[in-house]
Every structure is written in structure tokens, then in C-alpha cells.
C-alpha atoms as one frame of an Amber mdcrd trajectory, in Angstrom:
protein
 -72.416 -26.382  91.404 -70.273 -27.427  88.439 -67.293 -25.602  89.919 -67.689
 -27.498  93.194 -67.800 -30.856  91.407 -64.742 -29.903  89.357 -62.876 -28.903
  92.528 -63.749 -32.196  94.206 -62.622 -34.124  91.114 -59.294 -32.266  91.011
 -58.672 -32.881  94.724 -59.500 -36.575  94.331 -57.155 -36.862  91.342 -54.437
 -35.051  93.285 -54.804 -37.506  96.165 -54.804 -40.684  94.067 -52.074 -39.620
  91.637 -49.645 -37.821  93.943 -50.307 -38.487  97.611 -51.498 -42.092  97.809
 -48.345 -43.680  96.292 -46.170 -41.737  98.747 -48.318 -42.795 101.709 -48.196
 -46.458 100.635 -44.407 -46.278 100.205 -43.981 -44.733 103.670 -46.103 -47.479
 105.265 -44.078 -50.189 103.492 -40.796 -48.620 104.604 -41.961 -48.355 108.240
 -43.062 -51.986 108.121 -39.721 -53.084 106.641 -37.776 -51.202 109.327 -39.903
 -52.647 112.145 -39.292 -56.198 110.840 -35.560 -55.670 110.263 -33.456 -58.595
 111.496 -29.775 -59.407 111.803 -28.581 -60.866 108.507 -30.940 -58.849 106.286
 -29.378 -57.032 103.364 -30.245 -53.340 103.073 -29.717 -50.566 100.565 -28.829
 -47.308 102.285 -29.891 -43.864 101.161 -26.228 -43.297 100.275 -26.401 -46.124
  97.741 -24.439 -48.748  99.688 -25.520 -52.363 100.055 -24.796 -53.729 103.512
 -25.739 -56.578 105.836 -27.317 -55.912 109.233 -24.938 -57.135 111.945 -26.589
 -55.709 115.056 -29.666 -53.701 116.048 -29.658 -51.636 119.244 -32.781 -50.014
 120.630 -32.563 -47.568 123.510 -35.030 -45.633 125.613 -33.227 -42.424 124.711
 -32.278 -41.466 121.206 -32.873 -43.217 117.907 -32.463 -46.903 117.212 -28.963
 -47.755 115.971 -28.249 -50.290 113.248 -24.760 -51.683 112.668 -24.205 -52.501
 109.003 -21.344 -54.475 107.479 -20.585 -52.909 104.100 -17.526 -55.100 103.435
 -15.706 -57.750 105.462 -14.443 -55.960 108.570 -16.085 -52.617 107.687 -18.945
 -51.934 110.103 -21.003 -48.744 109.841 -23.355 -47.337 112.473 -26.621 -45.965
 111.066 -30.132 -44.921 112.022 -33.298 -46.372 110.464 -33.593 -43.213 108.339
 -30.482 -44.352 106.428 -32.176 -47.560 105.268 -33.853 -47.171 101.887 -34.737
 -50.766 100.994 -34.673 -54.066 102.912 -33.974 -57.409 101.282 -34.731 -60.407
 103.495 -32.258 -63.238 103.896 -32.330 -65.415 100.780 -32.302 -68.662 102.779
 -35.540 -67.739 104.552 -37.396 -66.543 101.471 -36.687 -69.465  99.159 -37.960
 -72.930 100.035 -35.479 -75.778  99.982 -35.461 -77.682  96.670 -37.452 -80.914
  96.681 -35.479 -84.153  96.624 -35.441 -85.779  93.210 -36.199 -89.478  92.918
 -34.160 -89.819  89.698 -30.761 -90.220  91.388
């Protein structure tokens, strides 16, 4: 009986310490990719920061994302190449309130 409880405790610890953070990260990444928009800044798995210029979805094959790494340098990538998504700064930050002091 004690061995069974110990086994259950070890499996629970394994799940919460090792597996749950990975599952949460995968869900967040899938959500970020599904909400990806033109103009978003992304970090690729290769370590490059780029801006999304175009997103093409097709019935056949993977979705293609066109990334601008530098002015005039456009790269074609799949969603698997996107590590982290940073939304457009203008959309995330509210406009500053007008000051009545001027």
C-alpha cells in the first residue's frame, strides 16, 4: 500500500515538475501562431528577429510566413520556425492621455 502511494506521488511530481510546463508552453505557442498577424515581430528558432510581411495558408502543405529580417531581405518560413511572437507595439500600448498643462 505504501509503495503504491509512493508511486502515485512520484508520478504526480513528474507530471507537475516536468510535463505540465512543457504542455503549457506548447499551448501558448500554438495560440501565438494562430493569432499571428502581418506586422508582428517574431523571434525565429534560428535566433533572428523579423517582422511578418505576409501569411499564406494553403489546402496542401504547411502554412508559409514571409518574414522581413532587414529592409529588402524577405525570408520564407513555416510556423515551426517561429519561437516567440511579439505583438505590434502600437496595438498593445494605449495612446497617452492629453495633458491639460500645455
